[in-house]
C-alpha positions as CSV (number, residue, x, y, z in Angstrom):
1,M,0.0,0.0,0.0
2,N,2.9,2.3,0.9
3,H,4.6,1.4,-2.4
4,S,1.4,2.4,-4.3
5,R,1.3,5.8,-2.7
6,V,5.0,6.4,-3.4
7,L,4.4,5.4,-7.1
8,I,1.4,7.7,-7.3
9,N,3.4,10.5,-5.7
10,L,6.3,10.1,-8.2
11,S,3.9,10.0,-11.0
12,T,2.2,13.2,-9.9
13,I,5.7,14.9,-9.5
14,I,6.9,13.8,-13.0
15,T,3.6,14.9,-14.6
16,G,4.0,18.4,-12.9
17,L,7.6,18.7,-14.0
18,L,6.5,18.0,-17.7
19,F,3.8,20.4,-17.5
20,V,6.1,23.1,-16.2
21,S,8.7,22.1,-18.9
22,C,6.2,22.5,-21.6
23,G,5.0,25.8,-20.3
24,F,8.6,27.2,-20.3
25,T,9.2,25.8,-23.8
26,D,6.1,27.5,-25.1
27,A,7.0,30.8,-23.4
28,W,10.5,30.6,-25.0
29,A,9.1,30.1,-28.4
30,Q,6.5,32.8,-28.1
31,S,8.2,35.5,-26.3
32,P,10.9,38.1,-27.7
33,S,13.6,37.0,-25.4
34,S,17.2,36.4,-25.9
35,S,16.5,32.9,-27.1
36,G,14.3,33.6,-29.9
37,L,10.7,34.6,-31.1
38,K,8.8,32.0,-32.9
39,I,6.3,32.9,-35.8
40,D,4.0,30.1,-36.9
41,S,2.5,29.5,-40.3
42,V,4.7,32.0,-42.3
43,L,4.3,31.9,-46.0
44,V,7.2,31.2,-48.5
45,S,7.0,33.4,-51.5
46,L,9.2,34.8,-54.3
47,I,11.4,37.9,-53.9
48,E,12.0,38.4,-57.6
49,Q,10.4,37.0,-60.8
50,V,10.7,38.5,-64.3
51,E,8.7,38.1,-67.5
52,V,11.4,38.7,-70.1
53,P,10.1,40.6,-73.3
54,A,11.3,40.9,-76.8
55,R,12.8,44.3,-77.4
56,E,12.5,44.3,-81.2
57,V,10.0,43.1,-83.7
58,G,10.7,40.1,-85.8
59,Q,10.7,36.4,-86.1
60,L,12.1,34.3,-83.2
61,K,14.9,32.6,-84.7
62,K,16.1,30.4,-81.8
63,V,15.1,29.6,-78.2
64,L,18.2,28.5,-76.4
65,V,16.8,27.4,-73.1
66,K,14.2,24.9,-71.7
67,E,11.8,25.0,-68.8
68,G,13.8,24.0,-65.7
69,M,17.2,25.3,-66.8
70,S,19.1,27.6,-64.4
71,V,20.4,30.7,-66.2
72,Q,22.8,33.5,-65.2
73,E,22.3,37.3,-65.4
74,G,23.3,38.4,-69.0
75,E,22.9,35.0,-70.5
76,V,21.4,35.0,-74.1
77,L,18.2,33.1,-73.8
78,A,16.8,33.5,-77.5
79,R,17.6,35.3,-80.7
80,I,15.4,37.2,-83.0
81,E,16.2,37.2,-86.8
82,D,19.1,39.8,-87.2
83,S,20.4,39.2,-90.8
84,E,19.7,42.8,-92.0
85,A,21.0,44.3,-88.6
86,V,24.3,42.3,-89.1
87,L,24.7,43.7,-92.6
88,L,24.0,47.2,-91.4
89,L,26.7,46.8,-88.7
90,K,29.3,45.6,-91.3
91,Q,28.4,48.9,-93.3
92,A,28.9,51.0,-90.3
93,K,32.1,49.5,-89.5
94,L,33.5,50.2,-92.9
95,E,32.2,53.8,-92.9
96,S,33.8,54.2,-89.5
97,E,37.1,52.9,-90.7
98,M,37.0,55.2,-93.7
99,S,36.4,58.2,-91.5
100,N,39.1,57.3,-89.1
101,L,41.7,57.1,-92.0
102,K,40.5,60.5,-93.2
103,A,40.7,62.0,-89.7
104,E,44.2,60.5,-89.2
105,N,45.5,61.8,-92.6
106,D,47.5,65.0,-91.9
107,V,49.0,65.5,-95.5
108,N,47.0,68.7,-96.1
109,I,48.2,70.2,-92.9
110,R,51.8,69.2,-93.7
111,F,51.7,70.5,-97.3
112,A,50.1,73.8,-96.1
113,R,52.9,74.4,-93.6
114,K,55.6,73.6,-96.2
115,A,53.9,76.1,-98.7
116,Y,53.8,78.6,-96.0
117,E,57.4,78.2,-95.3
118,V,58.3,78.5,-99.0
119,A,56.1,81.6,-99.6
120,N,57.4,83.2,-96.4
121,S,61.0,82.5,-97.3
122,E,60.5,84.2,-100.7
123,L,59.0,87.3,-99.1
124,Q,61.8,87.4,-96.7
125,R,64.5,87.3,-99.4
126,A,62.5,90.0,-101.4
127,E,62.4,92.3,-98.4
128,D,66.1,91.7,-97.8
129,S,66.9,92.5,-101.6
130,I,64.8,95.7,-101.3
131,K,66.9,96.9,-98.1
132,K,70.1,96.4,-100.1
133,Y,68.9,97.5,-103.6
134,P,65.7,99.5,-103.2
135,K,64.6,99.3,-106.8
136,S,65.6,95.6,-107.2
137,I,61.9,94.4,-106.8
138,S,58.8,96.4,-107.7
139,K,56.0,97.2,-105.3
140,T,53.6,95.1,-107.2
141,E,55.9,92.1,-107.0
142,L,56.4,92.5,-103.3
143,D,52.5,92.8,-102.7
144,R,52.2,89.5,-104.6
145,L,54.6,87.8,-102.5
146,K,53.0,89.1,-99.3
147,L,49.7,87.8,-100.6
148,T,51.0,84.4,-101.4
149,A,52.6,84.1,-97.8
150,E,49.3,85.2,-96.2
151,K,47.3,82.8,-98.5
152,A,49.6,80.0,-97.4
153,E,49.2,80.9,-93.7
154,L,45.4,80.8,-94.2
155,E,45.6,77.4,-95.9
156,I,47.2,76.1,-92.7
157,E,44.2,77.3,-90.8
158,Q,41.9,75.8,-93.4
159,A,43.7,72.4,-93.3
160,L,43.4,72.5,-89.4
161,E,39.7,73.1,-89.5
162,E,39.2,70.4,-92.0
163,A,40.9,68.0,-89.8
164,K,38.6,69.0,-86.9
165,T,35.7,68.4,-89.1
166,S,37.2,64.9,-90.1
167,Q,37.5,64.0,-86.5
168,L,33.9,64.9,-85.8
169,E,32.8,62.8,-88.8
170,A,34.8,59.9,-87.5
171,R,33.0,60.2,-84.1
172,L,29.6,60.3,-85.8
173,K,30.5,57.1,-87.8
174,Q,31.6,55.4,-84.5
175,N,28.4,56.4,-82.9
176,A,26.5,55.0,-85.9
177,E,28.5,51.8,-85.5
178,Q,27.5,51.6,-81.9
179,I,23.8,52.1,-82.8
180,A,24.1,49.3,-85.4
181,S,25.6,47.0,-82.7
182,L,22.9,48.0,-80.2
183,A,20.3,47.0,-82.9
184,I,21.8,43.4,-83.0
185,Q,22.1,43.2,-79.2
186,R,18.3,44.2,-78.8
187,R,17.5,41.2,-81.0
188,R,18.8,39.0,-78.3
189,V,16.6,38.0,-75.4
190,V,18.9,38.3,-72.4
191,A,18.3,37.1,-68.8
192,P,17.9,40.2,-66.6
193,I,18.5,38.1,-63.4
194,S,19.9,34.8,-62.4
195,G,17.3,32.2,-61.9
196,M,15.2,29.2,-63.3
197,V,13.4,29.2,-66.6
198,V,9.8,28.1,-65.6
199,Q,7.8,29.1,-68.7
200,I,8.5,29.7,-72.3
201,M,5.7,31.7,-74.1
202,A,7.0,32.0,-77.6
203,K,8.3,29.2,-79.9
204,N,10.9,29.2,-82.7
205,G,9.6,30.8,-85.8
206,E,6.9,32.8,-84.1
207,W,6.6,36.6,-84.8
208,V,7.2,38.7,-81.7
209,R,6.7,42.4,-81.0
210,P,8.5,44.8,-78.4
211,G,7.0,44.0,-75.1
212,D,5.7,40.4,-75.8
213,T,6.7,38.0,-73.2
214,V,9.1,35.4,-74.5
215,L,9.7,33.5,-71.1
216,R,9.5,33.8,-67.4
217,I,12.3,33.4,-64.9
218,L,12.0,32.9,-61.0
219,K,14.8,33.6,-58.7
220,L,14.8,30.7,-56.3
221,D,18.3,30.9,-54.6
222,R,16.7,33.4,-52.1
223,L,13.0,33.4,-51.0
224,R,10.9,35.4,-48.8
225,A,9.1,34.2,-45.6
226,E,6.3,36.4,-44.5
227,G,4.3,36.2,-41.2
228,L,2.4,38.1,-38.7
229,V,3.4,38.7,-35.2
230,N,1.8,40.6,-32.3
231,A,3.2,44.1,-32.1
232,S,3.4,44.1,-28.5
233,K,6.1,41.4,-28.6
234,L,8.3,43.8,-30.8
235,Q,8.4,46.7,-28.5
236,N,11.9,48.1,-27.8
237,L,13.3,45.5,-30.3
238,N,15.1,46.2,-33.5
239,L,14.5,43.0,-35.6
240,K,15.9,44.2,-39.0
241,G,19.0,42.2,-39.9
242,R,18.7,39.7,-37.2
243,P,19.3,36.0,-38.2
244,V,16.4,33.6,-38.4
245,V,15.9,29.9,-39.0
246,L,13.0,28.7,-41.1
247,I,11.7,25.3,-40.3
248,V,9.6,23.3,-42.8
249,N,7.6,20.2,-41.9
250,Q,8.4,20.8,-38.3
251,G,8.3,17.6,-36.1
252,T,8.2,15.1,-39.1
253,K,11.0,13.1,-40.6
254,N,11.2,15.4,-43.5
255,E,12.0,18.6,-41.4
256,L,14.1,21.0,-43.1
257,E,16.0,24.1,-41.8
258,F,17.0,27.1,-43.8
259,Q,19.1,30.1,-42.7
260,G,18.2,33.8,-43.2
261,K,17.9,37.3,-42.0
262,I,15.1,39.7,-41.3
263,S,14.8,42.2,-44.1
264,F,11.6,44.2,-43.3
265,V,9.3,44.9,-40.4
266,S,6.2,46.7,-41.3
267,P,5.4,49.9,-39.7
268,E,1.8,49.4,-39.8
269,I,-0.2,47.6,-37.1
270,N,-3.6,46.0,-37.8
271,P,-6.1,47.8,-35.5
272,V,-8.2,44.7,-35.3
273,N,-5.7,42.0,-34.2
274,H,-2.9,44.2,-33.4
275,Q,-0.4,42.3,-35.5
276,T,2.2,43.5,-38.0
277,R,3.9,41.9,-41.0
278,V,7.6,40.7,-40.9
279,W,9.6,39.5,-43.8
280,A,12.8,37.5,-43.9
281,D,15.1,36.7,-46.7
282,I,16.0,33.0,-46.6
283,E,18.9,31.5,-48.4
284,N,17.9,28.5,-50.7
285,P,21.0,27.4,-52.5
286,D,19.7,23.8,-53.3
287,F,16.3,24.9,-54.5
288,K,14.7,22.6,-51.7
289,L,12.5,25.5,-50.3
290,K,9.6,26.2,-52.6
291,P,7.4,29.2,-53.1
292,G,4.0,28.5,-51.5
293,M,5.2,26.5,-48.6
294,R,4.1,27.0,-45.2
295,A,6.7,27.0,-42.4
296,S,7.7,28.2,-38.9
297,L,10.2,31.1,-38.5
298,I,12.3,31.5,-35.4
299,I,14.0,34.9,-35.0
300,K,17.3,34.5,-32.8
């Protein structure tokens, strides 16, 4: 009989300890203490997704990717027919080369300077001769030599101005070459972000116009976990930037954990339930976390 009472007392004590233990565990999970704050039923969603459009009108020549493929930012995903644009680029390059050669050609400048040197030398000799022999050269001939020297000097200025014009023309042709090159680039459908191709809207041979969506890309290596938390638990706390752990399938054999940080705490509080939204950016390098999943978030 005494043994039965002892067993009953031990059972009562153990049950009480378990109850107290559960109570403390719940308080740890729900209170904003140094251990952490747990937010249940957070929703995993995308941070970034892009519908990649065509930028030029034309026939879609080749789609280079398939659904499920991972792509990098700047990677060419599809090409629009660009034969005419390629020919225009070749023409622009030739015109640019010709204008560069013309701009680099300084023969006219050098000839004008030589002509000025000769004319100036003749004038100098004539003036020296007049000093020694006043009537050796007529005034008309002297005026002609002065005019020739001045003309040669002006021809230098003219050659220099023409050189400046040639340089400007060369820059215009280079600009035209860049425009022609851009026209080819715009006929390439390029990934604006790194991610996974999940949907292809246009097929090879189809006609596309600027703005038509060719394919859709999801960024999956970093996702967002969004949940609601009672604003009273956030008083005097600066959560932004704090590390978090996202737990999926908590308490099961398939439980997964992901690391991340708080990226946003809404300044708005719902007047009905006194809750506010909290976002965390979650790292997902292996793509095991999927948009649309429900999970629990522990803010450390």
